N, C-alpha and C positions, 0 to 999 in steps of 0.2 A: 653340286658334286665336287667333292675335294680332289686334290691333286693325286693322293694315292690311289684312289678309286679309278680315276682316269687311266693311271699307269697299269693297274690291274686289267681293265676293260682292254686296252690296247695290247698288252702281252697275250691275253687270252685270244683276242681276235687275230693277231699275226700268227699264232699257233694254228689256229683254224685255216688260215690262208695257206700256210706251207703244207698242211695235210691235203688241202683242196687241190693244190698244185701238183702235189705228188699223184694224185688220182685223175687227173684231167685226161690221160690217155685211154684209161679204161672208160671214163664216163663218155668221152667222145665216141667211143666204139658201141657203147650201149645205146646212146641217144641220138644216132645218126640222122634221123628224121626230124628231130626237134629243131626249131628255128633258133634256139639258144644253145643247141647241143647238150642241153641238161647240165649246164655250167654249175648251176648252185647245188646240184645233188653230188657234186664231187666232194663236198664237205661231209655230206651224210656218208656217202660210200666210203670216204676215208676213215672216218672215226669207227665205222662198222668193222671194216676189214682190219685196221690197226688193232682194235680192241680184241677182235677174234684171234688174231695171231698171238698176242700177249696171253690171252686166256689159254689157248692150247699149249703155249710153252710152259705156263704155270700148272696146268692140269697133268702134263707130262713129267714136271719136275726137272725140265731141261736147264732152265735159269730162273732166278728169283724174279720177283715183280719189284722193278726198281726203275730209276731214271735212265740209266745206261741201256737197260733191256728195251724200254720203249723207244729210246733215240736210234738205236741200232735196227729196231724193227722197222722205223720209218725209212731208214736209209736202204735197207733190203728191199722193202716194198716199192720204193722209188725205182731201184735198179730193175726189179721185175716189171714194172709198168713201162719203163724205157724200152728194156729188151723185147718184150712181147709185143708192144705196139709201136716199135721203132719205124715200121714200114709206112705207118700213117703220117701225113704230113700235118702234125699237130701245130706246128708254128703258123702255117697258112690257115688253119681253122682259127686260130686265136687273132690273127690280123683281120680276117673276114668278120669276125663277130665280136671285134673288141668293144664296140659300143654298148651292146646288149650285156656282156660280161661286166663291164664297168657298171652299168645301170643296177644290176643284180647285187654286185658287190657293195655298192652304196647303200641300197635298200637294206641289205643285210645288217651292215655297220650301223646304220640309222636305228634300226628296229632294236639291234642289241643294246645301243646306248639308251634308246628310249625306255625299254623294260628294265634296265640296270638302274635307271633313275627312279623308275615307279617302285622297284624293290628297295631301293636305298631309303625310301620314306618310311618303311617298315620291314626291316631285314630279318627279323627275328626267325630263327630256326626252332620254332616252338609252336605247339599246338597241331590239331589234327594228326596227320600221319608223319610229320616232320621229324620227330625222333627216331622213328623207324628207318625212314629213308637216309637219314644223316648217319645213323647207327650202321647201315649196310655200308655206306661209302667209306667211313672210318675204318670199319673192320677189314674191308678189301684194301685200303691204303696200307694197313699193318701187316697184311699177308705176304708171305714169301711165296707161296704156292697156292693153288686153288683146288677144290672149291673153298671159299673163305669160311671162317668160323661165324657161328650165329652169336651175336654178342649178347643175346637174352637166353641162351640155353646152351651153356658150356657143358662138355667140349664138342657138341655136334656143329656141323656145318649148317649154313643157311639152307633151308628147306622152302625156298621162295624164288620167284623170277627175279633175279638180280642182275642180269646182264647189262640192263641200262645203268644200274649204279656202277657197274664195273667200268663202262664207257666213261661215266663222270671221274671214277678214280684214275683212270688212264690219262685223261686230259689234265687232271689235277696233278698227278705225278709228273708230266711232261712240263707243264708250266711252273712247277713248284710254288704254286700260289696255295695259301693255307685253304683247307677244305671248308672252313666257315665263310670264305669269301666265294670260293668255286661253286659251292652250292647254289647261291644267287646267281652267279654267272651263268651257271647251265640253265636255270630256269629261263633266264634272258635269252640264252642262245636257242633254246627250243622254241621260244616265241618267235625269235627273228627267222630261224629256219622254217616254221611254219608258215610265216607270212610270204616269205620269198619263194618257197617251194610251191605254195598254192598260186602264186602269181605266175610261176612258170608253168604250171598245169593249165590254168585258165588261159594263159596266152597260146599255149601250143594246141589248144583245142581248136583254135581258129587257125591252124597251119597253113590254110590255103591262102591267108592274107599276110603273107611273110613280111613284107616291106611296109604295111600299114601301121598307123598309130592305133587302130582299132583293137587289135589283139592285146596291146599292152594295157588299154583301158579294161578290156574284159578281164585281163589277168588281175588287176588291181581290184575290181569289184569282187571277184571270187575270194581274193585274199583277205579283204575286208570282211566279207560275210563269215568265212570260216574262223579266221582269227579272233574277230571282235564282236561276232554277232550272238545274241542272246534268243529268247523266244518271246512269243506273244503274251507270256504273263505279266509283262510290265504294263499291260492295259489296266491292270488291278490299281496302278499310281492315281488313276482318276475316279476311284471308288472307295467307299469306305472299306477299311481292312476287314477281311473275314477272321472270325475267331471260332475255335482255336486255329492256330497257323497250319497245324498238320491235317485240317479237314476242310479244304477248299470248296466253296460254293461258286456256281456260275456268276460271273460279274455282273449279268444283267439282273440278278436278283438282289444286288446291293445298291444302295443310295449312290447316285451320280454326284461327285463333289469335285468338279473340275478346279475350283479355285483354292482347294486345299492341296493340290498337287506338289509333291509325290505321295502324300498319304502315308508315310513312314514304311514304304515298300522295303521289304527285306530280302535282299538279292539271293541268299540261299534257297528261298522258297522256290525260285525257278527251277531248281535242281531236285527238289523233293515234292513236287506239285502233286503227283499221284501218290496217294497214301502207301506207306510201307515199301516204296521204291526209291531208286536213285536214278536219275537221268541227266547226268552232267554234260558239259560241252567245253571246248577248249579255253574260252575266255574265263569261265569260272576256275578252272584248273590253273591257268596262269595268275589269276588273282590271289587265290589262297596259297598257291606255290608249294604244293606238296610234290615232292620230286618222285612221283610214284610211278609204277610201271606203265599205266596207261598215258602217262605224259611222256615219259622218256621215250615211248614207242612212236609218237606222232610223226616224227621226221621220217622213220622208216615206213610208215603206213603211206605217207605221201610219196616217198621214193618208190614203193611198188605200185602204187597207182599211176604214177608217172611212167614207169616203165612199161606197164600194161597198155597205156595209152599209145606209147612209142610203138610197141610191137603190133598194136592193132591197127595203127596208121600205116606202118610199113608193110603190114601183111605178111611178115616174115619172122618166124620163130627160130632163132638159131640155137645151136647147142650152147654157146656162151650165155645166151638169155636164160635157158633153162637152169644151167648150173647156178648162175647168179640169183635167180629167183628162188631156187631151193635154199640157198645160202641166206637170203633175205627172210625167208619164212622161218628159218631156224632161229635167226637173231630175234625175230618178233616172238617166237614161241618162248625163248628164253628170257624175254623182256616183259611180255604181257601175253601169256599162253593164248587167250581167247583169239587175239589178233592174228597169231599164226594160222588158225583153222579158218577164221572168216576169209583171209586174203588167199588161202589155198584154195576156197571156193571160188573167188574171183578169178584166179589164174586158171582154173579148170574151165571156166567160161571162156577165157581169152584163148586157150588152146583150142577148145572146140570151134570157136567162131573164126580163128585164123585159119584152121584147116578147111573149114566150110567155105571161107572166101575163094578157095581154089577147086570146089567142088559143088556139084548140084545137090539141092536138098534130097532129091532122091536117092543120092549115093551115100547117106549118112549110115546106112547099115550094111554097106558093102565091106567085104573083108579088108580091102585097101585102107578105106577110111578108118576102120576101126583099129586096124594095125598100128597105123602111125598115130592116132590119137592115144592108144593104150601104151604105145612105146614112149611117147612123150610125158604121159602121166607117170609112167613107171620111174623114169629118169628123174622126174620132179620129186617123187615120194622118196625114192631111194636116197637121192641127194639130201633131202630135208632130214630124214633120219639119220644119215651119217653125219652131217654137221651139227646136229642137236645132241649127237650120242655123248660126248664129253660131259654135257650138262645132265642129261637124262640119267647117266650112270650114278649120279649122287643126289637125284631128287625123286622123292615119292609124292605123287599127286595125292592131294588131300579132298579130291571130289568123291562123294560116295554113292552117287547115282543121278539119273535124271528123272526128276518128278513130274508127274502129269497133273495140269491143273483141272479141277473140277471132275476128278475121276468119279465114275458110278459107285454106288455101294458095293456092287458085285467085285469091283476091281480092288476097292479099299480093304475088302475082307481078305483078299489075296495078298495085299501089301506089297509084294515085288515080284516082278517078272524079269528076269535077266537084269540089264542096267537099268530098268524103268521102275520108278517108285509110285505107289498109289496111295497117298496119305489123306486121311480124312481131314475135314476142315481147311483143306489147302485150296481154296477157290477164289483168290484174288484176280479180279479183272480191271482193266483200265476202262473208265467211262469213255465213250466216243468224244464227248465235249472236251474232255482233258487232253486226249490224244490231239485233237484239234489245236488246242492252246499251244501244245509243244511243238507241233510239226505242220500246222496249217499254213504258215508261211511258205514252207518249201513245197507243199502240195498245190498251192496256189500256181506256182510256177510249173510244176508237173502236169497238172491238169491242162493248163494253157499251152504247153508244149504240144501234148497229145492232140489237143484240138487243132492246133496249128498244123500239124503234120496231116491230120485227117482231112482239114478243109483244103489244104493246099495240095491237091492230087498231082498237079504238074511239078511241084516242088520235089526234087530228088534229094532224099536224105543223105548226108554225108556220112563218112566213117565216124566222124566226131559225133554226130547224132546218134548213131548206133551205140556208140560207147557210153553216151550219157543215159540212154535207155537202158542199157546193161546194168549200170551203177544205180540207177533209180530202182530197178527191179531187186537188186541185191539189198539195198537200203530198206525197201518196204518189207522184205523177208525178215531183215533184222528187227524191225519194230514190231512185226507180227509175232514172232516165234516167243517172246516172253508172255504172251497172252494164252499160250498153250502149254509150254514146258518151262521148267526151271532146273538149274543144276544144284544139286543138294549140297549145302554147307552147314555151318553149326548155328545160324541165326534162326530163331524159331518163328518170330513174327515177320521178319523181312526176308522170307525164304526165296523170293524171287528178285530181290533188290540187286544182287551182284550179276545176276544174269541179264537183267534189263540193263544195267549200267554199262556193262562191257560191249554188249550189242548195239544199243542206240547211240553210244558214244561214236562208234564208227559210222552209224547212219547219218548222224548229224554231219560228220566231216564230209561224207560222200555227196549228201543232198546239198550241202553248202557249194560245193564245186558244180554240181549239177545246176543249181539255182543261178549261179553267177554266169554260166554259160547260156542258160535259157533267157535270161533277163536280157542279155546283150542281143542274142540271137533274135528275139522277137521285137525288140525296138528298131532293128533294122530290117527285120523280115515282114513285119506287118504293114501292109500297103494302105489300108484305110486310115485315114488321119483321125477320124472319130473314135475307132477302136483303139488306135494307138494311144490316143490321149487318155481314155478310159483306163487303158491298161497302165499307163504311166502315173495316173491319180492314185490307182489302187496300190501299184507297188511303192509309191512314195508314202502312202498311209501305212502300209504294213511295215516298211523298212524303217519307219520311224521308232516303232515299238521294239524292233529287233536291236536297232543300233543305240537305243538309249540305256540298254541294260549295262554295258560297260562303264557307262558314266556314274551309274548307282553303285555298281559292285566296286569300282576303283576308289571312288570318293569315300565309300563306307569303309572299306578295309584299310585303305592308305591314308585316312584322316585328311581328305580333300587335298592330297599332296602339298600339305602346307609346310612340312617339317622334313627336310631332307636330313637323314642321320648318316648312314655309311652302308657299305655292303657287308659289314661285319655281321654275321648272323648270330654271333655269341655276345654281343654288346648289351642286349638285354638282360643276360644272365649276370653281368657284372654290376646291373642296377637292382636286380631283384634277389638274387643269391651271390653276392660278391664273394662269399667264403668259398662256394663251390666253384665259381669262375676261376678264382686263384688256384684252387686245388686241381681242376681240370688242366688248366694252362701248365702247371707243374708236371703233371702226369704226361702230357703231350710232349714236353720237352725233354723229360728224364726217363721215361720208361718205355723200352723198346720191346718188340714182339708183341705176343699177347698173352701175358700172364692173367691168370683169373682174379677178378676184384669182386669182392662181396659188398653190395649195397642194398638198401631197402627197395622192395619191390611194391608196385602199386597198380592201380587200374590203368587201363588204357586211356590215352589222351591226357594224362596228367603229367606232372613233372617228375614222377619217379622213374627211376632206370636212367636219370640224366648222366650219370658218370659214364656208363657203357655206351650210350648213344652218342655222347660227345667225344669220346676217346677211342672208341672201337675195341676197347678191352671187354672180353667176354664176362659175363656175370652168371649166377646161378639161375636166376630167373628174372626176366624183364617185365613186359606186359603179359600178363597170363592169358588174357582172351586171344591175343596175336598168336601165342605159342599154341593156344589150343586148336586154332584154326590151322596152322602150319602143321602141327604133329597129328591132328586128326582126333584127339582124344583128351578130355580134362584129367584124365586119371594120372597122366605122368606129370601134369602141372601142378595139381593140389599138393603132392607130397613135399615138392620144393619149396612152395610158399611156407608151408609149416617147418621146413628145415632151416630156412632163412630167419624165421622168427626164433626158433630154437638157438641158431648160432649167436643171435644178438641179446638174447634174454636169458639162456640158461646159466645157471651157477654151476652146473657140472662141467668141470674142466675136461674130463675125459670124454664126456659125449660131445663136446665142442670139438676136440681133438680129432674125434672119429669122423665128424661131419666136414671138417677142413681137409681131411685126407680123402674123403670121398669125392668131393668136388674139385680136389686139387687147388684150393684157394691160396694164392700168394699175396694178396693185399686185402685190407678191410677198411673200409670207409665209415667214418662215424662224423655225421654232419647234422645240420638242422632237421632235415627230413627223416633221418634214421631215429633221431631222438623224439620226434613227434610221432612217428609211427609205432615206436616201441618204448612207452614210457618206462618200462622196467629193464631198459637196456643196461647190460652189465658190461661196462667198458673196461674194467679193471683186469679181467682176464686177458685181453689182448695185449696188455703190457707184459703179461707173463708169457704169452705165447710169441710175441714178436716185439718189435721196436717201432717207434715213431720215425718215420722218414719224411713226413711233412706235416705242418701244423700252422694253422693261423688261429684267428679270434675265435671262430666257430667250427671249424673243420679239421679233422685229424686223419692221416693215413697210416695205417699201420702195415708194415711188412711182416709177414709170418716167418718165424725162424725154423727153417726145416729141421734143424737139429732137435728141437723141443719135441716135435711130433713122433720122433722115433721111439 
């Protein structure tokens, strides 16, 4: 790792440290019963509250999005924290818990450095969803006010869940680190926060063992399972590969080839094992490093799980908790919408059971119980709607209905009833054996835990045991739901892919936390030495397959970690398209605000739309299928594709002028991709309509002369 990268990491780290210190008073108040007082979550709380304040200031157009705005916002929030919570003895809390605070801080820094090193071996911001994610961040960084502009559909704003990208932009603005560096640092930060947050949750599940080393070991086990764990599909490394890759067969039907290990195991197969679906998990996300909503939301998911646990243990749901949970749910909705609804359900369970802890089951349907429960639910939902309103006012959902799988012909003839869709030939189901390959590891622990509780009748379950059963129930529901319904989007064959993806991603995380707890609980709870030995052998066997996944994934994606490059996410561009790299660098240094730039468009996951993605300047149309998804129809995308082609190829100067006016185009890019996309490109007309403001051996940037268009 070079000196410059180390300096970037340290600047980034100390910025997070300052933010976390600012929010320690609020954190200590929220996590009063946690043995570590929720220390690590102060970082997540801090970036969430800070970014939301900056967001509101931008939406209301009170001040522009700038370094001074972010800095003054931090100072303001520090004063608020100090004033509101000054009665609490925070210094005493720090003194009493300094060792655990230091441990978590060291773990966070080490994890940050570790994944920064991993990313430095292949830092390219290219491939999969990276252009989209990077484009969002760059567009936000160029914004004075919010909502930010869609860099791929000028002049409209982003119609997607971009709050996580806004958080990235806020930290980027505050640190003054270039976005092509901060992109990779943010991925590393999420990895670090995931590991240490899970450590805290796993440790505090054993809250009754406050001064023992055991809770810390339990926390580490949970952190490893959630952050690094894969699934049982790695068992295929010992068998002959199945063909084709998108049609897996049971491993027991394949030749056993142990001496050919690992048999060309392709790590993405573990996330596409069930045909026509997606079932990813955190380590895969960290490896491919798309800064997508489901990844950006992981810290907030763990924060709300931790807060739910704290409330459950304390048996006391305060007004502060309700308000803050509603705030978190709104952030989750604005970052990755599904998560907001999933954890709203978890929160409702928590409210119910916390109220129940003070009442007898027979009193559930009494007026007093229902009144208290419904009042808290109302506060929660109203708070959620209020906090998310600034986002919702400028966002149009692109879901078109809820599809029912395997609907009978009577209903398919009906087609639709309310929000429910009954589509013919929509009957994808997951074979049980494939579900076992994906989640069998977790459910071994679940079944073992249930049997343990059932057999040990004298054993009194703790509050943590009930909490674990609660998240197991929720996880199981999330896995089952995609077998019955799907949320309708634009994809014809993969119609339940996104539904499964969003739901089982959360199930994986919750089951990882549960499994870490159960593993540790049963190792010390099982009295029979023979049963304990059998249990240990089984978990060692299963854990082997789970934990070899990151070895395959990291070595494959990062070329065995043999060649450290840097954290510069655009370095690849200087090697593959040096002319575009120079052009993009010039634009970022010399063009302010967000004038519209014309560039060639192309299919998703290609290198088209690279100017808009890497600069944040809006273009006429970027990746068409993405815009089709976000805008709900291809009808508004197709004409723009034709217009871009006309702009580059037409010999009619007046027609070109008309289209330039229509899309308010300020700059035109003519580079290698434009020339290959449009063989009949008519470049001479741009010399008439504007002037060259930048030129290198293969790329030219024209600035349109507004006077010529009149």
